[in-house]
N, C-alpha and C positions, 0 to 999 in steps of 0.2 A: 408080172413084168417087173424087171429090175429097175426101170425107169421111176417107179414110184418110191424108191428108197434111196436114190442117189443124191447126195447133198448138192445143192445149187451152188454154182460159181457164177458170179456176174460176168457177162459178156463172153460165155464159154458154152460150147455145146456140150450136152450131158456125155458123160464118160462112156455109157453104154453105146450110144450111136458112133462115138469116136472109135470104138473097138471093133465096130462092125456087127454087134450083136443084133439080132432081129427083134424089132419091137412089134407089138400088136398092131394089126392094120389100122384099127380105130385111132390109136395114139399118133401112128405115122401119119395118117391123114389129117389129123388136127394140127400137128406140129409143123409139118412140111409147108414151107412158104409162109408161115405165119410171122407177121411183124408186130411185136408187142408195142412198138413206139407209135403206132397209128391206132386211133380210136375206131370203133365200129361205125359204119356209115360215114366214113370220112368225107365222102363226096355227095352225100344224099341227107343232108340235115342233121340235127343234133340226136344223140343217143339218149334215151330216157332211162334213168336209173331209179328204181323203187327202193325205198328205205322202210326198214322196221327195226325195232329194238326191243330187247327185254331188260328190264331193271332188276339185276340179280340181287343187289343190296346197296344200301346206303350206309357206308361204314361209320363215317364220323361226319358231324356238323359242328364246325368250329366257329365260335363267335370271335375268338382271338384273330383268327386268320380270315374271318368273314367269308368262308366258302364251305362247300360240302364235298365229301369224297364218295363217289359211286362207282360201282362195278356194273358194266353193261355188255350185253351181247348185241353187237351191231351187224345187221344183215343188209346187204346190197344185192340187188337183183337187176340184170340188164340182159339184153339180147346182142350176141355177136354173131352174125351170119358166117363168119369164117369159121366158126366151131361147129357147125352143123354136121351130123354124122347119121348113118342109118342105124335103126334100132329103135327100141321102145323102152329102154332102161337108160337111167342117168348113170353118169360116170363120177364117182367120188375120188378125187385126187388127193395126193398128199399135199397139206398145207404150204409145204416149202416149194412147191412147184408154181406158186402164185406169181413168182418172179419171172416166169416164162410166158405170162399172159398179160394182156392190157387189163388195168383195174382203175376205177376212178380215183382221182386224187382228193378224196374227201377229207376234210379236217374238221375238228371241233373248234369253234371260234372262241368261245368263252372259257376255254379250258386253261388253267394255269400250269398244269402239269399232268401228264398221262403216260401210260406204259402199257405195252402189250405183254400179256402173261406168256410165259415161255416154259412153265413146268407141266409135264415132263418135256414136252416140244412146244413150239410156238402154237398158241391156241388159235388156229386158223383153219378155215374150211373152204374148199373149192369143189363145187359140184356142177357139172356140165350136163345139160339135157339135150336130147336129140335135135331139138329145133334151134339150138345155138344159144338158149338161155343159160346165163351163168349166175350161179348163187355163190356169194362170197361173204363168209361170216367170220367174225373175229371177236375175241374177249378182251375188253380194255377196261382199265381203271383210270379215272380222271378226277381231278378237283377243279370246280368251277363254282359260279354263282357269287356275285358280290351282293352282300346283304345290306339292308337298311334297319339298323338297330334304334331308331328314334323311339319307338314304342316298346322297346325291350323291357320286361319279358311278356308283353301283351301283343308282340309283334305277329305279324302274318308274312312270311317271306314268299315273294312270287320268284320262283327261279326258271331259268330257261336252258335248254340244250339246243345249240345252234350248230347245224351242219351246213358247211359251204364247200364248193369246190375251189381248189387253190389256184389252178391255172387255166381250166377250161371255163369260158363265159357261156352265156345262155345260148349263143350261136352253136356251140359244141355239145353241151350237156344240159338235160333237164332233170331236175330232182322232183319226185313225188312221193307221198306216203302210200304205201301199197293198199292199206285198209283204213285210211283216214284216221279218225281218233283211236281206232282199235289197233293202229299199228304199234302202239306202245303198251306193253303188259308188264305186270309185275309189281306196280305200285300198290295195288289193292290189297296185296298180301304181305306187304312189308310191315314190320313191327319195330317202330322207332321209339327211342327212349323218352324224348321231350318233345316230339312233334307228331302231328296227324295230318296225312295227306287229305287235303279237302277237295280239291279239283284238279283236273288235268286236261289238256286238249292239245291238238296239233295245227300247224298253220304252215302255208307256203308263201314265200316271199321272194324278194331279189335284193341282193346285197350290191349297193352302187359304190364304186371306188374310181380312183383316178384312171385306173387301167381298163375299166369296162364295168358291165353288169354281170353279176354271177348268180347262179342258182342257189337258193337257201331254203332249208327247212328248219322249223323252230318247234320244239317240244316245251310247252308251258306247264308247270306244276306249281300248286301252292301248298305250303307247309305252315300249319298253325301250331304255335308252341302250346304246350300244356303248361298252364300257369300254376297248377296245384302244387307242384314241387317248390316253386319260388314263394308261393303263399306260406308254406310251412318253414321254409328256410330263411326267408328274409322279412317278408311283410308282417307275419304274427310276432317274431321277436321285436321288431321295431315299435309295434303297437304296444307291446307289453313294457317295453322301456319308457315309453312316453307315459303310460298309465302309472308306472312305478314313480316317475318324477312328481306326479300330482300327490303322492302320499305325503310329501312335506308340507302341503297345504293344511294338513290336520294335525301337524306336530306344533307345539308351542314354539312362539318366536324366541323364547329364552333358552330353548335347547338348540344352541348354535352348533355344537359339533355334530349333532344327528342330521339336522337339515343340510349342512354344508356337505356331509358325507354322502347322503343320498343324491345331491346335486352334482357333485364332482364324479361320483361312481357312474352315475347314468350317462354322463357326458363322455367319459372315457369308454364306457361299453359301446355307446352308439358309434363313436369314432372307429372302434375296432371292427363293428359290424359293417360300416360303410367300406373300410379298406378290404374286407373279406368279400364283400359283394362284387368288388371291382377286379378280382383276381382273375376271373373268367371272361373278362371283357377287354376289347382292345385299349390301349393307352391313349389313342388319339382323343383329343378333347374338341374335335371339330363339330361335335353335336351333343346335345344333352338328352340322355336316355330317360324313359319313364321311371325306371327305378331310382335314377340319380335324384329326380324331382321328389319322389316320395321319401327318400333317405333324407334329403335335405329339409323337407317339411317336419319330419320327426325329430331331426337334430335341432331345429329352430324352436320347437315347443319345449324340448328338454332344457335347452339352454335358457329359454325364456322363464322356465319354472325357477332356475337358479337365480336369475336376475330379479324375479319377483320377491324372493326372500331378501336380497340386498336391499331392494327398495323399502320393503316393509321394516326391516331392521333399522334402516336409517331414519325412516319417518319416526319410529318409536324412540330412539335416542334423541332425535331433535325435538320432540314433544317433551321428553323429560328435562332436556337442558334449558328449554324455553322458560320453564317455571322457575328455574333457579338462576336465570341470567342477571348478572348485577346491574344496578341502574347506572346510566351513563351520566356525564357531567351536566346535560341539559336538564335532565329530570332533577338532580340535586340542586342546581340553581334555581329551578322553578320552585321547589319546595322551600329553599332558603328565603326566597323573595315573598312567597306567601306568609311564612312565619314572621318575617320582619314587619310586613303590613298588618299583620294581626296584633303584633306587640305595639306597634305605634299607635293603632286604633284604640287599644285598651288604655294606653298611658296618657293619651291626649285628652283634655277636658273639652267640654262644649264651647266655652268662651274663647278658646284658643284655635277656632276652626282653621283661621288663615294660617296660623303657624303649622297646624297639622297638615294642611294641604302642601305647604311648602317642604315640610319634612318628608311628606309622602313622596313628592316629586323627586327630591334629593336621594331617598332610598331607591326609588325606581331607577333613577339614572345610575347610581352605583351598581345595583344589581345587573341592569341591562350591559353595563360596560364589563362587567365580570363574565357575564354570559357570552359576550362577543369574543372577550379574550380566550375563554375556554373553547369556543368553536375553532378559532384560528389556531390555537395551539394544539388541538386534539384532532384535527382534520385527518391527519395521517397516522394517528395512533393505531395500534392493533385492535383496540376495543371498538373504534369506530368502523374499522374494516370488517370486523366481525359482525357488527350490527347490519352493515349493508349487505353482507352475504345472507345473513338471516332474512332480511327483508325480501331478497330475491327468492329465497326458498319458501318463504311464506305465500308467495303466489300459488305455489302447488301444495299448500297446506291441507293435510288430511286430519280431520278433526279427530278421528279415531283410527290409528294405523292398524289395529287389529281387524278392522273391517276389509283390508286389502286381502288378507287370506280368504275371507268370506266371499268376496267377488271373484277371487281366482278359482275357487272350488267350482264355479259354475260357468265362468267365462272360458276357461281353457277347455274343458271337455266339449262345451258347445261348439267352439270354434273348431276344434279338431274334427268333430262329426261333420260340420258343414263342409270344410275343406276336402275331407274324404269323399263326401258325395260328389262334389264337382270332379275330383281326380278321377274316380272310378267311372263316373259317366263320360267324361271326355275321352279317356284312353280306350274304353271298351266299345263305344258306339260313334266315335268320330275319327 
């Protein structure tokens, strides 16, 4: 029949019929008096539409856009009593003739963008059975699923594919899965680069809006990320950089260039690694991801190793300077006072005890005055300020600064191991 190959023109009778050409009796019976603007069973309850789909491929899973792109074969099946005909074989029509029939106004709720494949023609199928059952299939590519990257890269994404009716409510159309959980196929054979499909199931519900209640079908599936790639690319290099920063604990404190070089190099390398790990992630800072936490921990340990050398080196210099620190004016006055008292004691005889006591008192008075003058005159001198600062630092005095490196050799690795245990247990099991 020529009708199968005539392009459809909206709101226009096919050209073959307009020219008076004879159509097959079966097609004439189906088309004659058919109103595509009225749904089946218009005056006799809702029409039931069965759904099934095949997942042809999941092309990309983008963390930047936080969605996945999949190609699906969506099949819809319903019964339209106006399309019944005599016979025992189904009619497969050209997909372009779908515009002449009533079809459900199904749409994908969580789809960000989608398109119907049209190479070499629109990938649509219409098949009519003698009892009026219509099979409508199409091939569609869509992007959907908002992701939760809080536990990235140890995350498990629970994605959904939601099918709803756009204009027909539950009084007009009812949706159902044709074979329950087996209505969706293809996931078991998919080979994904970074994910493994763990579980999938279907459900039937209703969508409630201001305009009414609408039928809704939901397909749930879980994607678990394969962490091995991220362990080799991010976690292992980060751990090695932390261990490399500990090498400075075994280098002598007198080797200033060597220890500074190791500290600065590891800090800069870790910064570069952190920037590279974020290139494949969204720029939004509304949440902290698991990989951000780990990189922050590693950076803290590397920077802490650099600060450890600064503290150890300062304590060493402070210890050396304290041995050579000059005596202040109070100590000089005290020594002068003791020397004068000793000289007076030696020069005075026993019969002159009273004179000696008076002399001692006068000496003490003169020395005390000198001491008071020195205190008032030197309270703001640089020497006294340095002494006060040194007294403050003495509160944190380390008897042997070289022991700081010895403590760091054990405290840093032990702390890093403990934090790693808590980190992996939390993100893998909670």
